[in-house]
C-alpha positions in Angstrom: 0.0 0.0 0.0 1.5 3.3 -1.0 -0.5 5.5 1.4 0.9 5.0 4.9 -2.3 6.5 6.5 -4.5 3.9 4.7 -2.1 1.1 5.7 -2.1 2.2 9.4 -5.9 2.3 9.3 -6.2 -1.3 8.0 -3.7 -2.5 10.6 -5.4 -0.7 13.4 -8.9 -2.1 12.5 -7.6 -5.6 12.2 -5.8 -5.3 15.6 -9.0 -4.0 17.1 -11.1 -6.8 15.6 -13.1 -4.7 13.2 -13.9 -5.7 9.6 -13.3 -2.7 7.2 -13.6 -2.3 3.4 -10.7 -1.4 1.3 -11.6 0.4 -1.9 -9.1 0.5 -4.7 -9.3 2.2 -8.1 -8.5 -0.6 -10.5 -9.4 1.0 -13.8 -10.2 4.4 -15.3 -11.4 5.8 -18.5 -11.6 9.5 -19.4 -11.1 12.3 -16.9 -11.2 11.1 -13.3 -10.0 12.6 -10.0 -7.7 9.8 -8.9 -5.4 7.3 -10.6 -5.3 3.5 -10.6 -4.1 2.2 -7.3 -5.7 5.0 -5.2 -7.1 3.5 -2.0 -9.6 4.4 0.7 -10.5 2.5 3.9 -14.2 2.6 4.9 -14.6 1.7 8.6 -18.5 2.0 8.9 -19.5 4.2 11.8 -15.9 5.0 12.7 -13.9 6.7 9.9 -13.0 7.2 6.3 -9.3 7.2 5.5 -7.9 8.2 2.1 -9.9 9.1 -0.9 -10.8 7.8 -4.3 -12.0 11.2 -5.5 -14.8 12.6 -3.4 -18.2 13.7 -4.4 -21.2 11.5 -5.4 -19.1 8.7 -6.8 -17.2 8.3 -3.6 -20.5 8.4 -1.7 -21.8 5.5 -3.8 -18.6 3.5 -2.9 -19.0 4.3 0.8 -22.6 3.0 0.7 -21.6 -0.1 -1.1 -18.7 -0.7 1.3 -21.2 -1.0 4.2 -22.7 -4.0 2.5 -19.2 -5.4 1.7 -18.3 -5.2 5.4 -21.7 -6.7 6.5 -21.6 -9.6 4.1 -17.8 -9.9 3.9 -18.2 -10.3 0.1 -16.0 -8.4 -2.3 -17.5 -6.3 -5.1 -16.4 -4.6 -8.3 -18.3 -1.4 -9.0 -18.4 1.0 -11.9 -18.4 4.7 -10.8 -19.6 7.0 -13.5 -18.5 10.6 -13.2 -20.6 11.8 -16.1 -23.1 14.7 -16.2 -26.6 14.1 -17.3 -27.3 16.0 -20.5 -29.5 18.6 -18.7 -27.0 19.3 -15.9 -24.9 22.4 -15.6 -22.7 21.0 -12.7 -19.0 21.8 -13.1 -18.2 19.2 -10.4 -18.3 16.1 -12.7 -15.1 14.9 -14.2 -16.5 13.1 -17.3 -14.8 9.7 -16.8 -15.5 6.3 -15.4 -13.7 4.4 -12.6 -13.7 0.8 -11.7 -13.4 0.4 -8.0 -12.8 -3.0 -6.2 -14.2 -3.2 -2.7 -12.8 -5.9 -0.5 -13.5 -6.8 3.1 -10.5 -6.8 5.4 -11.4 -9.3 8.1 -9.5 -9.7 11.3 -8.1 -13.2 11.8 -6.2 -15.1 14.4 -2.9 -13.6 15.5 0.1 -15.2 13.7 2.1 -17.6 15.7 
């Protein structure tokens, strides 16, 4: 993991016995706010660490992460950062990101 803050958050959650979701940008097309490899930890009800770009797309990933944590089932999701034809919003990048959400589940301490 390139981001030390994200790495520390994963380690802390595992040590404290909490399952968290790790979101990783695994593909992009067009203009997007973050590059492939960007990571974010979603620790439901506790914290968000890192970012995959913010805004509505990140909010969708956070919502999906809650289910990933609850079910402990990974998920690949498509995050479209495209404006509807009738929108005047300048906050949309115009690209698409593929984000892999994986549960990080605490396990037994290594021997």
